[in-house]
N, C-alpha and C positions, 0 to 999 in steps of 0.2 A: 069387728073381730079384733081378737087380739091377738096378732104375730108377734115374735119377737125369732129375734138370732143370738143368742149366747156359745160364747167361746171359749175357752183359755188352752195357754199353749205353751209347752217347753220354755226356758228361759235362753234354753241353748236351740242352737241349729244342728247339730247331734249327740248324738246322746256323748255326754262325756264321761260316763263308769261304762265299764264290758256288759252288757246284757247281747241276751242272745237277739230280743226283738226290744226296741222303744218305743216308749209312748209317748210320740209329739205332741197331739191336741185330743183336743175331747166338744162335747158338743150337744145341745140341746133346741132344735130348732122349729117354728109351727112359721110354715112359707103360706104366702094364698097364691089365687091362681097361678096368676102373671106373674110368679118370678120364673129365672129362667138361670141353670147353670151354665157359662161360658164358652163350657166345650173346649176349658186348660187340659193337656197333656201332666198328671202330676206320673212323681219320682215317690213315690209311698204308698202301702196299703191303706185302703179307707173301708172301711165296714158302717152298714146303716143300719140303721136300728128300729123297724115303724114300729109308733105309739099307738095315732087316730089317725086315719086319714091311707088315702092313697096317690102313689107316685110311680113315675116311668122315668129308667137309667136304658139307655142306651149306649148299646157294646156291639162296634161293629153295625152290621145290620140288624141286628137282636134288640127286640126291647125287652125290659124285666117287668113287672111292674112289681112294686113292693107293697105292701100290706101289714095294717097290724098283727104284733106276735111276728113279721119275718125281718129278714136280715139277708143282705145284698155287700155281696164287695167289687171294688173296684183296685187293681193288684198294682204294682209300678210301673210306667204308658201308657199307661190307658186314656185315654178320653175323659176326661167327668162331662154327661151332656146329663142333665136332668129334669125334671118339674114336672110338677102337684098336677096332679088329677083330677082331686079335689078341696076347696077348699075348709076347711086350713090340715096342709097336712103336717104330723106332729113329728116328727122322727128322733131320737140321738144318735149321736155315732162320735168315733177314735179313728184317729190318723196313728201309722206305725211306722218305724225308720230302723236302722237295725242292722248287721250283714244278715241277719238270720230269715226277717220280717217276711220275703214271699214264700220262704220253701216252710215254714211254723205252720200258718194260714194257708198252706193248703196241703198239709197233714192233718189239721183239723178238717179237710172236706169241705174247707168255704172256698167258691170259687165265685165264678162271675153269672152267680142265677141264682134267683130271689128261694129263700128256703124256710118252712116252717118251723120258728127254734121258742117256740112261746112269749110270752110276757119281755117286757122288754126289763133288765134287771138292772135299774135306776141305781140301786143301789150300790152298782158297784159302780153307776157311770162316775154318779157323785162321787165316792171312793180317788175314781181315777182322779175328777175335778180337783178335787182335796190334796192328791200328790202332786201331781202339775204345779200346783202353788206353792212346796217346799221345792226351795234353791236349791238345797243341798244332794252331794251324792246321794243316803240317805231314801230320801224322796222323789227323787230320780229310779232306784231301786224299788221303790215300791209301787210305784206308778206302772213299769213296766212287769210286774206280780199282777196287780192288776188287770191288766192287759190282756197277760195267760189265760184271767178267769171270764174273764168275755168271751177270749174266743169258743172256752170250752162248751162254756153255758150256751153260746150263737150252736155251736153244732150237738148240743146233745137233745136239740129235740124237745117238746115241749112236752110237762106232765102235769098230773095233774094235781090240778090247784087245792089245798086245804082251805077249810072253813075262816085258819090265819090270815091267807091268800089274799081271799077275796076280803076281808076285814079293813085289812091294809088297801086296797085299791081301792074298794070303795072309798075311803078317807083319802086319798092319792085324789083320783077323780070330781070328790067335791072339792075340794080347793082346788086343786089346776081352776074347775071353774067358777067357781064361788066368792074367788080369793078377796074381789073389792068388795064384796056385804059385809061393813062392819057387823052386823052380827052374826058372825061367822065366827063359834067359839070350837074350842077343843071338846066342851061338856055338851053344846050341843050336838055335834058331832054322834060324838058316843052314841048317846038318844037317839037319835036318826038311825043310825046302823044296828044299834041294837045289844048295844056290851058295855060295859061298868067303864068307865075313864082309865082307872089307872089298866086294867087290865088293855085293852085296845092300846094305853100308853107302851106298855111291855112292850104287848107284842108291834107293834110299829118302829120303837125301837131296836130291836129284835135283829129284826130285817131290814132297818132304814138306816142304821147306825145313829139316828136325829131322835130326838121327840117329834111328837105330834107336831107342842107348842113353834117348837124351834123351827118345822119344815115348815106350817106357815106362813111365821115370821119371814123367812128368806126368802117361798112365794111371795112374799108381797112384796119384798124390795127388791127380788131380782126385777119385775112388771114395771116398778117405780123410774130403777136406772134404767130398760131400757125405754119405759113413757123420757123422760131426762135430756138423753141422747140422741132418741129418735124423732122427737117433737120439739115444738114450741112452747109447750104449757108451761102455764105459772108451774111451781110450785105448791101453791096449794089446792090446786085441780088434780096434780100429780099425785097429792097423798087422800084425795078423797076418790080416785079410781082407781086407787089400789084398797081399798079398806081402812083407812087412817079418815077417823073424825076429827084430829087436830094437826094443822099443817105443823105448826110448834112439835108438839109432841115426835111425830113423825119426823124432823130435822136432826132434832135428837137422836132418833136411833139408829137412822142413818149416819149423823157422825159416830154413835157407839157401833157399828156393824161395818164400817165401809172404811169412817175412818175420813170422811172428809163428809163436810156438808151436803145438800145439795145442789145446788149454785154449783162449787165448786167442784164438787164432780163431774158438774154439766160440763163445764171451759178447761176440766184437766185434762 
């Protein structure tokens, strides 16, 4: 089973611009059943948004379960203790600091309990990760703005999904499940979902901010990067495990997207 931990940090320990809430970090985890958080007390807000499976949070003596389409928040000073209840437990998260991080989080009605929020807005989390990689003041401000959007989405509650939402969600689910299949293409996915390729591409990019082909390539590359860092698999084995039939093409694609060849990335 494929487990991973992808995360992005702001380049500075504290916000460098005057924002009420600073976007500190964001990530996407898929965890095995034996994973345990160490129980550290942390000085920032952390929001968790369930995607697949279920996990448990402990706050003092209270236990809270987080399932798909639900959110949970730890506030500054809380001891973080969490564990998966199913395998895998897949969720996205973000951390917030800044002078008003607690007050603004609580003003959205978010506290130390799981609540129904609707499907995880993965497009917003991906936007935040992109802004966190931008080390300029403008990038930091944009990340803070997206943090507000995620908080607002978390407190708004689930909405009735449209047919366009369902088509996009079906595509994302298929890519996340079968990215290692070299026969997986956007054309095949469009036929499977029952929508014209160009219409699917337009709907997908409108919601996710990237084309289906870019999403597929990025997903494969993220999985490959995790395998390079967390296993001893040969480069050719990593390529085959992530949907590439030609290890040389995989190496060229990685250098183009990441700026490093596979072995350079493994030891970087």
